[in-house]
C-alpha positions as a Python dict, from the first residue, in 0.01 Angstrom:
ca = {
    (1, 'M'): (0, 0, 0),
    (2, 'T'): (-132, -357, 46),
    (3, 'F'): (-389, -525, -180),
    (4, 'R'): (-649, -503, 76),
    (5, 'T'): (-597, -150, 134),
    (6, 'R'): (-596, -71, -254),
    (7, 'R'): (-931, -286, -275),
    (8, 'L'): (-1093, -93, 16),
    (9, 'L'): (-977, 243, -156),
    (10, 'F'): (-1136, 143, -486),
    (11, 'A'): (-1463, 16, -336),
    (12, 'T'): (-1493, 334, -119),
    (13, 'L'): (-1447, 541, -435),
    (14, 'T'): (-1687, 341, -632),
    (15, 'V'): (-1963, 379, -347),
    (16, 'F'): (-1902, 737, -316),
    (17, 'A'): (-1937, 793, -706),
    (18, 'V'): (-2268, 592, -713),
    (19, 'A'): (-2404, 805, -413),
    (20, 'L'): (-2307, 1125, -602),
    (21, 'V'): (-2472, 1012, -919),
    (22, 'V'): (-2781, 925, -718),
    (23, 'L'): (-2795, 1258, -552),
    (24, 'V'): (-2741, 1439, -894),
    (25, 'H'): (-3028, 1211, -1035),
    (26, 'D'): (-3277, 1311, -750),
    (27, 'T'): (-3172, 1666, -754),
    (28, 'Y'): (-3226, 1688, -1156),
    (29, 'G'): (-3563, 1495, -1106),
    (30, 'L'): (-3695, 1782, -870),
    (31, 'S'): (-3674, 2027, -1147),
    (32, 'L'): (-3918, 1807, -1330),
    (33, 'R'): (-3666, 1730, -1605),
    (34, 'N'): (-3595, 1360, -1721),
    (35, 'A'): (-3312, 1257, -1491),
    (36, 'A'): (-3263, 935, -1723),
    (37, 'F'): (-3069, 1159, -1948),
    (38, 'V'): (-2809, 1243, -1690),
    (39, 'D'): (-2741, 916, -1544),
    (40, 'G'): (-2768, 759, -1895),
    (41, 'W'): (-2479, 968, -2034),
    (42, 'I'): (-2275, 904, -1730),
    (43, 'M'): (-2327, 546, -1772),
    (44, 'V'): (-2222, 565, -2144),
    (45, 'T'): (-1914, 751, -2029),
    (46, 'A'): (-1830, 480, -1789),
    (47, 'I'): (-1890, 214, -2056),
    (48, 'V'): (-1654, 412, -2298),
    (49, 'F'): (-1381, 395, -2012),
    (50, 'L'): (-1442, 15, -1996),
    (51, 'S'): (-1387, -23, -2370),
    (52, 'L'): (-1050, 144, -2348),
    (53, 'F'): (-922, -151, -2156),
    (54, 'N'): (-903, -356, -2464),
    (55, 'L'): (-722, -79, -2644),
    (56, 'R'): (-466, -61, -2344),
    (57, 'K'): (-388, -428, -2390),
    (58, 'A'): (-331, -362, -2755),
    (59, 'V'): (-87, -94, -2697),
    (60, 'S'): (266, -213, -2585),
    (61, 'V'): (465, 111, -2632),
    (62, 'A'): (468, 360, -2364),
    (63, 'P'): (121, 268, -2218),
    (64, 'L'): (-56, 509, -1976),
    (65, 'F'): (-33, 340, -1639),
    (66, 'D'): (46, -24, -1578),
    (67, 'A'): (-183, -320, -1659),
    (68, 'W'): (-256, -380, -1300),
    (69, 'W'): (-410, -16, -1262),
    (70, 'W'): (-622, -64, -1575),
    (71, 'L'): (-751, -396, -1461),
    (72, 'Q'): (-863, -267, -1122),
    (73, 'A'): (-1013, 42, -1286),
    (74, 'H'): (-1198, -194, -1532),
    (75, 'V'): (-1358, -395, -1248),
    (76, 'Y'): (-1457, -117, -1022),
    (77, 'V'): (-1587, 111, -1314),
    (78, 'G'): (-1782, -200, -1423),
    (79, 'L'): (-1950, -223, -1103),
    (80, 'F'): (-2022, 153, -1112),
    (81, 'A'): (-2173, 108, -1443),
    (82, 'A'): (-2388, -172, -1327),
    (83, 'A'): (-2521, 25, -1040),
    (84, 'L'): (-2604, 320, -1289),
    (85, 'F'): (-2785, 61, -1497),
    (86, 'I'): (-3004, -31, -1208),
    (87, 'L'): (-3066, 332, -1139),
    (88, 'H'): (-3124, 411, -1510),
    (89, 'T'): (-3391, 131, -1549),
    (90, 'G'): (-3536, 204, -1208),
    (91, 'G'): (-3480, -163, -1130),
    (92, 'R'): (-3772, -245, -1337),
    (93, 'L'): (-3799, -542, -1590),
    (94, 'P'): (-3790, -446, -1954),
    (95, 'T'): (-4112, -473, -2155),
    (96, 'G'): (-4067, -418, -2523),
    (97, 'V'): (-3856, -637, -2764),
    (98, 'F'): (-3579, -385, -2803),
    (99, 'E'): (-3563, -312, -2426),
    (100, 'V'): (-3552, -681, -2347),
    (101, 'C'): (-3258, -730, -2578),
    (102, 'L'): (-3061, -424, -2451),
    (103, 'W'): (-3131, -527, -2087),
    (104, 'S'): (-3054, -885, -2139),
    (105, 'V'): (-2720, -809, -2323),
    (106, 'F'): (-2607, -574, -2051),
    (107, 'V'): (-2683, -825, -1797),
    (108, 'L'): (-2506, -1091, -1961),
    (109, 'V'): (-2184, -852, -2023),
    (110, 'A'): (-2206, -769, -1634),
    (111, 'A'): (-2223, -1128, -1548),
    (112, 'T'): (-1953, -1261, -1763),
    (113, 'G'): (-1749, -967, -1639),
    (114, 'V'): (-1791, -1086, -1272),
    (115, 'V'): (-1723, -1454, -1384),
    (116, 'G'): (-1388, -1331, -1557),
    (117, 'T'): (-1289, -1145, -1250),
    (118, 'V'): (-1337, -1440, -1027),
    (119, 'L'): (-1154, -1666, -1262),
    (120, 'S'): (-853, -1418, -1312),
    (121, 'R'): (-802, -1413, -942),
    (122, 'R'): (-838, -1785, -850),
    (123, 'I'): (-687, -1956, -1150),
    (124, 'P'): (-323, -1809, -1158),
    (125, 'P'): (-269, -1920, -803),
    (126, 'R'): (-383, -2272, -873),
    (127, 'L'): (-140, -2287, -1176),
    (128, 'R'): (162, -2161, -954),
    (129, 'Q'): (91, -2422, -694),
    (130, 'R'): (72, -2715, -933),
    (131, 'P'): (445, -2818, -988),
    (132, 'L'): (575, -2960, -1293),
    (133, 'P'): (679, -3326, -1226),
    (134, 'R'): (1045, -3449, -1228),
    (135, 'V'): (1137, -3650, -1509),
    (136, 'R'): (1468, -3849, -1558),
    (137, 'L'): (1634, -3746, -1875),
    (138, 'T'): (1756, -4013, -2113),
    (139, 'Q'): (1943, -3982, -2451),
    (140, 'A'): (1617, -4115, -2610),
    (141, 'K'): (1415, -3836, -2444),
    (142, 'I'): (1653, -3561, -2553),
    (143, 'A'): (1628, -3699, -2920),
    (144, 'A'): (1267, -3702, -2894),
    (145, 'G'): (1263, -3337, -2808),
    (146, 'L'): (1171, -3357, -2460),
    (147, 'S'): (1477, -3184, -2284),
    (148, 'E'): (1312, -2859, -2285),
    (149, 'F'): (1022, -2990, -2105),
    (150, 'G'): (1173, -3278, -1913),
    (151, 'D'): (1469, -3126, -1743),
    (152, 'R'): (1259, -2919, -1518),
    (153, 'R'): (1267, -3028, -1163),
    (154, 'Q'): (985, -2968, -910),
    (155, 'S'): (910, -2597, -979),
    (156, 'N'): (619, -2361, -1034),
    (157, 'E'): (694, -2315, -1390),
    (158, 'R'): (408, -2317, -1638),
    (159, 'V'): (392, -2431, -2005),
    (160, 'L'): (267, -2165, -2242),
    (161, 'F'): (-81, -2248, -2349),
    (162, 'E'): (-3, -2232, -2716),
    (163, 'R'): (252, -2502, -2670),
    (164, 'I'): (65, -2742, -2478),
    (165, 'P'): (-47, -2944, -2784),
    (166, 'Q'): (324, -2971, -2897),
    (167, 'H'): (427, -3093, -2546),
    (168, 'R'): (130, -3341, -2547),
    (169, 'A'): (252, -3480, -2892),
    (170, 'M'): (599, -3517, -2754),
    (171, 'L'): (460, -3732, -2444),
    (172, 'M'): (228, -3935, -2682),
    (173, 'N'): (540, -4014, -2912),
    (174, 'R'): (754, -4117, -2605),
    (175, 'A'): (485, -4342, -2458),
    (176, 'E'): (451, -4514, -2787),
    (177, 'E'): (819, -4550, -2820),
    (178, 'L'): (846, -4708, -2468),
    (179, 'A'): (565, -4946, -2545),
    (180, 'L'): (734, -5061, -2871),
    (181, 'E'): (1075, -5094, -2673),
    (182, 'A'): (888, -5307, -2409),
    (183, 'A'): (765, -5547, -2679),
    (184, 'Q'): (1102, -5554, -2848),
    (185, 'V'): (1365, -5552, -2580),
    (186, 'A'): (1176, -5689, -2279),
    (187, 'G'): (1016, -5953, -2495),
    (188, 'A'): (661, -5888, -2349),
    (189, 'S'): (349, -5744, -2503),
    (190, 'T'): (177, -5647, -2173),
    (191, 'I'): (270, -5297, -2194),
    (192, 'A'): (198, -5266, -2566),
    (193, 'D'): (-142, -5424, -2519),
    (194, 'F'): (-224, -5174, -2219),
    (195, 'H'): (-82, -4885, -2445),
    (196, 'T'): (-319, -4977, -2740),
    (197, 'T'): (-620, -5001, -2512),
    (198, 'R'): (-572, -4732, -2249),
    (199, 'L'): (-251, -4509, -2298),
    (200, 'A'): (-294, -4408, -2652),
    (201, 'P'): (-653, -4264, -2605),
    (202, 'Y'): (-525, -4098, -2291),
    (203, 'F'): (-236, -3916, -2468),
    (204, 'Q'): (-408, -3830, -2792),
    (205, 'R'): (-622, -3537, -2633),
    (206, 'P'): (-697, -3362, -2319),
    (207, 'R'): (-855, -3575, -2056),
    (208, 'N'): (-1048, -3538, -1728),
    (209, 'M'): (-1097, -3160, -1775),
    (210, 'L'): (-1387, -3118, -1546),
    (211, 'S'): (-1203, -3332, -1260),
    (212, 'H'): (-899, -3099, -1293),
    (213, 'L'): (-1117, -2788, -1263),
    (214, 'M'): (-1268, -2939, -948),
    (215, 'Q'): (-914, -3008, -807),
    (216, 'S'): (-958, -3385, -847),
    (217, 'N'): (-697, -3634, -965),
    (218, 'R'): (-937, -3925, -966),
    (219, 'G'): (-891, -4009, -1334),
    (220, 'V'): (-516, -4015, -1345),
    (221, 'H'): (-509, -4219, -1027),
    (222, 'Q'): (-746, -4476, -1159),
    (223, 'L'): (-511, -4509, -1473),
    (224, 'I'): (-209, -4549, -1259),
    (225, 'E'): (-381, -4813, -1050),
    (226, 'D'): (-481, -5005, -1369),
    (227, 'L'): (-114, -4964, -1482),
    (228, 'R'): (72, -5095, -1180),
    (229, 'P'): (-55, -5448, -1168),
    (230, 'L'): (143, -5507, -1491),
    (231, 'E'): (463, -5506, -1258),
    (232, 'R'): (411, -5875, -1183),
    (233, 'Y'): (461, -5972, -1548),
    (234, 'L'): (789, -5784, -1627),
    (235, 'E'): (1138, -5818, -1566),
    (236, 'E'): (1386, -5549, -1488),
    (237, 'R'): (1392, -5346, -1795),
    (238, 'G'): (1014, -5392, -1822),
    (239, 'L'): (979, -5242, -1486),
    (240, 'E'): (1195, -4941, -1573),
    (241, 'I'): (980, -4870, -1878),
    (242, 'L'): (667, -4902, -1666),
    (243, 'A'): (807, -4653, -1423),
    (244, 'E'): (892, -4417, -1698),
    (245, 'I'): (542, -4455, -1863),
    (246, 'E'): (392, -4363, -1510),
    (247, 'E'): (592, -4061, -1508),
    (248, 'L'): (470, -3954, -1852),
    (249, 'V'): (122, -4012, -1741),
    (250, 'H'): (164, -3762, -1447),
    (251, 'M'): (326, -3510, -1686),
    (252, 'K'): (25, -3552, -1928),
    (253, 'A'): (-205, -3498, -1633),
    (254, 'N'): (-24, -3178, -1549),
    (255, 'L'): (-44, -3063, -1898),
    (256, 'D'): (-429, -3139, -1880),
    (257, 'Y'): (-469, -2957, -1548),
    (258, 'Q'): (-300, -2635, -1708),
    (259, 'Y'): (-481, -2674, -2033),
    (260, 'A'): (-826, -2684, -1857),
    (261, 'H'): (-754, -2387, -1651),
    (262, 'F'): (-600, -2200, -1924),
    (263, 'L'): (-911, -2258, -2130),
    (264, 'M'): (-1137, -2114, -1861),
    (265, 'L'): (-918, -1824, -1816),
    (266, 'R'): (-926, -1729, -2189),
    (267, 'G'): (-1250, -1889, -2290),
    (268, 'W'): (-1480, -1639, -2098),
    (269, 'L'): (-1342, -1367, -2302),
    (270, 'F'): (-1507, -1513, -2628),
    (271, 'I'): (-1825, -1456, -2451),
    (272, 'H'): (-1771, -1128, -2276),
    (273, 'V'): (-1605, -942, -2567),
    (274, 'P'): (-1863, -1028, -2837),
    (275, 'L'): (-2143, -935, -2609),
    (276, 'A'): (-1981, -599, -2526),
    (277, 'F'): (-1962, -516, -2898),
    (278, 'A'): (-2328, -611, -2928),
    (279, 'M'): (-2400, -400, -2625),
    (280, 'W'): (-2246, -105, -2803),
    (281, 'V'): (-2470, -152, -3112),
    (282, 'L'): (-2781, -151, -2900),
    (283, 'I'): (-2674, 129, -2683),
    (284, 'A'): (-2616, 342, -3000),
    (285, 'L'): (-2960, 248, -3136),
    (286, 'H'): (-3120, 322, -2788),
    (287, 'V'): (-2971, 681, -2786),
    (288, 'I'): (-3097, 754, -3143),
    (289, 'F'): (-3450, 618, -3046),
    (290, 'V'): (-3456, 827, -2735),
    (291, 'Y'): (-3360, 1147, -2890),
    (292, 'A'): (-3586, 1064, -3201),
    (293, 'F'): (-3898, 1027, -2983),
    (294, 'S'): (-3811, 1303, -2732),
    (295, 'S'): (-3716, 1578, -2956),
    (296, 'G'): (-3382, 1579, -2800),
    (297, 'A'): (-3510, 1755, -2482),
    (298, 'P'): (-3366, 1638, -2153),
}
């Protein structure tokens, strides 16, 4: 079954489930009973299922179904819950303070869920298409600890997010070594001066984050354009050092690219998950208030 076929199947099931709940809602309302109790508890059941997704990610031993199935179910059950929310509220805006809080939190959870779904489908292909630049290994690089990172040729491999700061520190140290070597061996302070003013700040922390997210290399290209005019002042060894520094600049740009996208891919969860917990608290209070002021009669 292709991805398009699976998506069509899940979408069809979701629409069918929503239509079925609408039918039950209308039928229940014809009996002069409060239909909000029915769709409300169905929505709570759907939200319970959505919460199980985090439990599934925490379970690594003999999980029920694979992660792909849970992710798809989470997305479409989330859409189902959003449709029930509209049905449950009648499409009206809230009035009371508590209703405004519950309504706003639910909408924010749904909105961040949609954003997260889009990011989870757009960012991984970007990371796979961004190759790691080829770097010439030297004994100095191996001694500096760059062998693991630098011996990769043009590939679709990615650096682990947790290790990006370590690799960035390696590149920064290597650039500093080259700048010192240029001043000592090549007998010129041109590269060392440029390193102090431009390269050191560039290697110290992630740069051009927004540009990388927008698929723009303008920042790194500008740095390279400012670096290349130094060639006229250098001899053979100085030119070799300059070429190696240029490679390090490209590697740092690649790290920044991956860091920016990994940050987006993980960062939205720090909004979505806390909001989901807050929503559960408000839902529990909502159920208590409803039954307290309705004598529990549906």
